[in-house]
KETI-181256 format. One record per residue: x, y, z of N, C-alpha, C in turn. Coordinates in steps of 0.2 Angstrom, whole numbers, plus 5000, padded with zeros to 4 digits. Layout:
XYZXYZXYZ
...
This chain:
500449945000500050005000500450065000
500350114996500650174996500550215003
501150235006501050265012500750335011
500250355016499950425015500350465021
500550525019500950565023500850635021
501150685025501150755023501250775016
501750735013501950745006501450735002
501050675003500550654999499950705000
499850725006499250775007499350835003
500050865003500150924999500050914992
500250854990500150834982499350834981
498950804985498250804984497950874984
498250924988497950994988498151024981
498751014979498951044973498551014967
498350954967497950914962497250954962
496950964968496250994968496351074966
496851104968496951174965497051184958
497451134955497551134948496851114944
496451074947495751054943495351124944
495351154949494951214950495151264945
495851284944496051324940495951314932
495951244931495951224924495151214922
494851184926494151154924493551194927
493651214933493051244937492951314936
493451354938493451424938493251454931
493551424925493451454919492751444916
492351394919491651384917491151414922
491451444928490951474932490651534929
489951534929489551594926489751594919
489951534916490051534909489851464906
489351434909489151364907488651374901
488751334896488251334891487651294893
487051304891486451264894486551194893
486851174887486951094887487551064891
487851114895488351084899488051074906
487451074907487151064914486551014913
486550964917485950914916485750894923
485250864924484950834930485050764931
485150744937485250664939484650644942
484650634949484050604952483450644952
483550714952482950754952483150824949
482650864947482850924944483350974948
483350964954483851004958484450974959
484550904957485150874958485550874952
485950924951486250944944487050914944
487250904938487950894936488050934930
488650964930488951004925489550974922
489651004916490350984912490950994917
490851044921491451064926491551004931
490950984933491050924938491350864935
491150844929491450794926492150794923
492350854921492950864918493450874924
493250904930493750914935493850844939
493350804939493350744943493850694939
493750694932494150654928494950684928
495050744928495750774929496050754936
495650754941495950744948496050664948
495550624946495650554946496250534943
496450554937497050534933497650554937
497650614940498250644944498350604950
497750584954497850544960498050474958
497850444953498050384951498850384950
499050434947499750434946500150454952
499950494957500250504963500150454968
499650424969499550364973499250304970
499650264966499350214962499050154965
499150144972498850094975498150114978
497950174978497350204981496750194976
496250174979495550174975495350244975
495150274970494850344969494150334968
493750364972492950364972492750434971
492450454965492150514964491450514963
491150564965490350564965490050554958
490450584953490150574946490250504944
490850474946491050404944490550354947
490350364954489850324957489150334953
488950394951488350404948488350364941
488850354938488950314932488950234934
489250224939489350154941489250144949
488650134951488550134959488950084962
489150024959489549974962490249994964
490450054961491150074963491150084971
490550114973490550134980490650074985
490450014983490549954986491249934988
491749954984492449944984492749974990
492450034993492650074998492750025005
492249985006492249945012492949905013
493249875007493749835008494449865006
494449935005495049965002495549985008
496149965007496649985011496750065011
496750095005496750165005496350194999
495950245001495450264996495450344996
495350374990495250444990494550464987
494150494991493450514989493450584987
493150594982493150664978492350684977
492250754979491650784977491950844972
491950834966492250884962492050954962
491350954963491051024964490451004969
490551024975490051024980489651084980
488951084980488551144979488451154971
488351104967488351104960487751154958
487151144962486551194960486851264961
487151284966487351344967487851374961
488351324960488851334954488451344948
488051304946487651304940487251374939
487051404945486651454944487051524946
487651514946488151574947488251604954
488051564959488151574965488851554968
489251594971489951574973490051534979
489451504982489451464987489551384985
490151374983490251304981490951284983
491151224983491851204985492051134982
492551114984492851044982493051014988
492850944988492950914994493350844992
493850834997494250774996494350745003
494250675003494450645009494850585008
495350565012495750505012495450455017
495350395015495050345020495550285020
495850265026496250205026495950155031
495850095028495550045032494850055035
494450105031493850115033493850185038
494450205040494450265044494650325040
494350385041494550445037495150475041
495650485037496350505040496550575038
496150595033496350665030495750695027
495550755028495050795025495250865022
494950885016495050945013494450975011
494351035013493751075010494051135007
494051135000494351194996493851234993
493951304994493551354991493951384984
493751364978494051394972494051464972
493551494974493451574973494051604977
494151584983494651614988495251584987
495351524984495951484984496251484991
495751454995495951445002495651375004
495851355010495551285012495551275019
495151225021495151205028495351125028
495851105032496051035031496251005038
496250945038496450905044496750835043
497250825047497450755047497150725054
497050665054496750635060497250645066
497050665071497450685077497950745077
497850785071498250845070497950905071
497250905072496950975073496650995066
496251045066495951075060496251145058
496451155052496851215050496551245044
496551315044496451355039497051375035
497051375028497651385025497551425018
498051465016498051495010498751505007
498851505001499551514998499951565001
500551545003501051595005500951615012
500451585016500351605023500351555028
500551565034500551515039499851495041
499751425042499051405043498851425050
498151435051497851455057497451395060
497551375066497151325069496451345071
496051295069495351315070494951285076
494451315079494151285084493351295083
492951235085492251235084491951285089
491351295088490951355092490951335099
490951385103490851365110490151345112
490051295117489351275118488951335121
488251325120487851375123487151345123
486651385125485951365125485651355118
485151305118484851295111484651355107
484351405111484051465108484551515106
485151495107485751545105486151505099
485951445098486351405093486051415086
486551415081486451425074486751365071
486351345065486651295061486351275055
486451225052486151205046485751135046
485151135043484751085042484451085035
484551045030484251055024483551025024
483051065026482451045027482151005021
482251025015481950995009482250925007
482750905011483050845009482750785014
482350805019482050755024481450735021
481250675023480550645021480050695022
479650705017479050755016478650745022
478450685025477950675030478250705037
478950705037479250735043479450805043
479350835038479550915037479150955041
478550955042478151005046478350995054
478450935056478650925063479450955064
479850935059480550965059480551035059
480151065055480151145054479951175061
479451145064479251165070479751155076
480151105076480651085081481251135080
481351155074481951205073481851275076
481251285077481051355081481351355088
481651305090481951305097482651335096
482951335090483551365089483651435087
484151465088484251535086484151555079
484451515075484351525067484651455064
484251435059484351375055484251385048
484751365044484651375037485051325033
485151335027485551285023485951325017
486551315016486951345011486951305004
486651245005486651204999487351184997
487751175002488451165000488751135006
488851065007489151035013489851065014
490251085009490951105010490951165014
490551215012490551275016490251275023
489751225023489451225030489851195035
490351145032490751115037491351165038
491551205033492051255035491751305040
491151325040490851375045490851335051
490751275052490751245058491451245061
491951225057492651215059492951285062
492651335059492951405060492551435066
492051395069491651415075491151465073
490951475067490451525065489751495066
489651435066489051405066489051345072
488551325075488551275080488451205078
487951195074487851125072487551115065
487551055063487251035057486950965058
486350955054486050885054485950865047
486250815045486250785038485550745037
485350745030484850695029485050635025
485750635024485950575020486750565022
487050515020487750505022488250495016
488150525010488550525005489250535007
489750485006490450495009490750555006
490650575000490950634997490750695000
490150695003489850755006490150765013
490250705017490350715024490950685027
491350635023491950605026492450655029
492550705024493050755026492850805031
492250825030491950875035491950845042
491650785043491550755049492250755053
492750735049493450725052493650795054
493550845050493850915051493450945057
492750935058492450955064492650925070
492750865070493050835076493750855078
494150865073494850895074494850965076
494251005075494251065078493951065085
493851015087493551005094492850995095
492450985090491750975090491650895091
490950885092490750815093490250795087
490350735085489950705079489750635080
489150625078488850555079488250545075
488050485073487350485069486850495075
486250515072485750535077485550475081
485650415079485550355084486150345088
486650385088487150375093487750335091
487750305085488350275082488850325080
489450295080490050335077490050335070
490150395067490150395060490750365057
490650325051491150305047491050315040
491550325036491450345028491050285024
491150225027490850175023490050165025
489850205029489150205030488650235025
488150205024487650225018487050255021
486850235027486150265029486250295036
485850345037485850375044485850445043
485750485049485750555049486350575053
486850615051487450635055487250705058
487450705065487350765069487950795071
488150855070488750885073488550935078
489050945083488850995088489451015091
489451075095490151095098490451045103
490051015107490250965112489750905113
489950855117489450805118488850825122
488850865126488350895130487850935125
488150975121487651005116487350955111
487750905109487450855105486850825108
486950805114486350775118485750815118
485850885119485350925119484950935113
485350935107485050945101484750875099
485050815101484750755100484050745103
484050775109483350765112482850805109
483050855105482550895102482350875095
482850835092482750815085482750735084
482850705089482850635089482250595086
481650635087480950605084481050585076
481550615073481650595066481850525065
482150485070482250415069481850375073
481250395076480850355079480250335074
480050275076479550235072478950275069
């Protein structure tokens, strides 16, 4: 198995930045209508930039880490069986070439690129990259969460301080939850200070890691959306677990992931929103 270390992580960062420069940014607010299409629903979009950037990154990662399995969101859309290989992989790199594609396709700058490295089923590295700012939030397992930009010393990040529910702010993508549960969920969210959604896991996890938001509840467990961000949130000092209490792993397919400033806050939020997993 190819050893994953700081040098490999630096190489992956440069691969992501290169794909952003060559494939993503030139097409931002410059997409032809025929370069945008829908996948599972009219709001689940894929663009030429998603496909071209994923292909470019996959080729570069295969060259840099030839023993690693590369799993991209668009590759899984084309071949769902690819995701099954993650369970037994010694080393895997998971890619979301453009997270927040709906925003990107409609000219909104709230989009990003996500990369996670999973070794033996455990996430060991996460990267949340913003092409617009050319800056990133990243973490190695056990090494803390850091904000970086070219030519500057990285800054260590801390999750939000705990507080009462009515002062907490966070992200819950209401439209992604089961329609029958939405009225009760919308009502329950009134217990918090402010709840919204950016339509972009990359920036939501960045906001959590920087302490700007308190919590996030997901409606699904796509590894390309959550593996990197969950690690980064924990490395920033936050607490994360599935709503049923299980520890999150990138190989999981079903469940709702809840992140919070600490375990006590997590339990308080769980007491308010736990009805979502009750019969």
